[in-house]
N, C-alpha and C positions, 0 to 999 in steps of 0.2 A: 741931425744933418750931416753933411759931408765932412765938415771940419771937426765935428764932435767925434765921428767914427774914426777918422785918421788920428786925432789926438788920443783917443782911447787906445788905439793900436800902439802908438808910440809909447804911451805911458806904461803899458804892459810889457812891450818888447824891450824897453830900455833897462829893465831891472834884471841884473845878472844873478847867477847862483850865489855869488859872494856878497850880495846885497848892494853892490855899487851899480851905478848906472853905466851902461855900455852903448855903443853906437849902432845905429841902423842907418845905412846910407843907400840912397837910390831906390827907396820904396815908393812905388806909385800905385795907389789904389784908384781904380776907375769905376765910376757908376755906383758909388755908395748911395743907397736910396735913403729916403727921409725917415724910414721906420726901422732902422737897423737890419734891413734885408740882406745886406752883404757883409757887414761887420757887426759881430755880436760879441761883447766881452762880458763875462759873468763868472763869478767864482773861480777866478784864476785861469780861465780857459779863453781861447781866442778862436773865433770862427770867421773864416773868410770864404765867401762863395764867389767863384769865378773872378777872384781878384787878380790883378796883374802886378807882380813884384819882380818881373824879369829884369835881370841886370843888377839886382839889389845886392847889398853886402850886409851880412848879419854877423855879429860877434858877441860872444859871452851871453847869449840868450838862454833862458830856462823857461820854456813855454810848453803848454799843452795846446795843440792846434787841431782844429777840425776844419779842413779846407778842401772840400770837394771841387775838382776841376779848376784849381787855381794855377796860374802861370808863374813858375819859379825858374824859367829857363835862364841859363847863364848867370845864376846867382852864386855868391860865395858865402859859405858858412864856416866860421871858425870858433872852436871852443863852445859850441852850443849843445844844450841838452834838449832834445826834442821828443815829445811824446804826443800821441793822439792818432788821428786818422787823416791821412793825406791821400785820399783815393782819387784816381784818375787825374792826377796833377801832372803838369809838364815840368820836369827837372832836366831837360835836355841840356847838356854842356855845363851843368852845375858842378861846383867843387865844394866838398865837405872835408874840412881838416880838423882832426881830433875832436869829433863830435860824438855825442852819446845818444843813441836811439833806444828808447825804452818803450816796450809794448806799442811799437809803431806799426801802423797799418798803411802800407804803400800799395794796396791792391790796384792793379790796372794802371799804374803810373807809366810815364815815359821818361826814362833817364838815359837816353842814348848819349854815349860819349861822356857821361858823368864820371867824376873821380871822387872816391871815398878814401881818404888817406888817414891812417891812424885812428880809425873810428871803432867804437864799441857798439855792438848790436845785441840788445837783450830782448829776446822774443820778437824779433823784427820780421814781419811778414810782407813779402813782395810778390804775392801770387798774381800771375798773369801780367807781370810788368814787362815793358820793353827795355831791356838792359843791353842792347846791342852796342858793343864797343865800350861798355862801362868798365871802370877799373876800381877794384877794391884792393887797396895797397896797405900793407902792414896792419891788417885787421887785428884788433885786440883779441887776446886769448879769451876763451870762455864766451865768445860771441855766439849768438844763435840766429841763423839766417834761414828763412823759408823762401826758397826761390822756385816753388812749384809752378809749373806751367808757364815759365817765363820764356821770352824770346831773348836769348842771351848769346847770340853768335858773336864771336871775337871778345867775349868777356874775359877779363883778367882778374883772378882772385888769388891774392897772396895772403895766406893766413896760416897760423899755427894754432891748432885747437888743442888745448891742454887736456880736455876730457878724453878718456880712453874710448868713449862711445861717440866717435866723430859723426856717426849717422844722425845723432840727436842734435848736433851742433849745426850741421849744414844739410838742408833738404832741398833737392831739386828734381823730384820726379816729374816726368812729362815735360821737361824743359828742352828747348833747342839750344844745345851747347856746342854747335859746330864751330870748330877753330878756336874754342875757348882754351884758356891756359889757367889750370887750377893746380 
């Protein structure tokens, strides 16, 4: 039922990488069906389908998420380790501070005006994403970003890649980078 799905989400989401419990504030799941159709927790993974977590605050999470089409607009993420597939999700206006993205698939997301500050990206793929006005500030060295075919007008990317082969660390073929600052 709905309460069980939300309780399972909170139980998984509150466990931090340090083994302590951490807070999740402002999370609102809508329309969780009776047979785990929208929230599915199994083997340390979390699946949200078309969930609405807009305006939520997440801190200290260590999760693998599969969340096609979820709404994470105007959310705040601090010190989170995120892995999984967040395809076609809405992250417009979201803020990520000192987060780690590992093998993350953000294909087709919208993150207009989102801010990524002090984040590390390991094999992070954002193909076809809308990153108009997004800001990647103080990106950790050795980060790997694939921004292929993105709409990234007015994007700000402040990064220092330590690899001598920077082409392998940042890819953006066929991307709209008009007025971008890299």
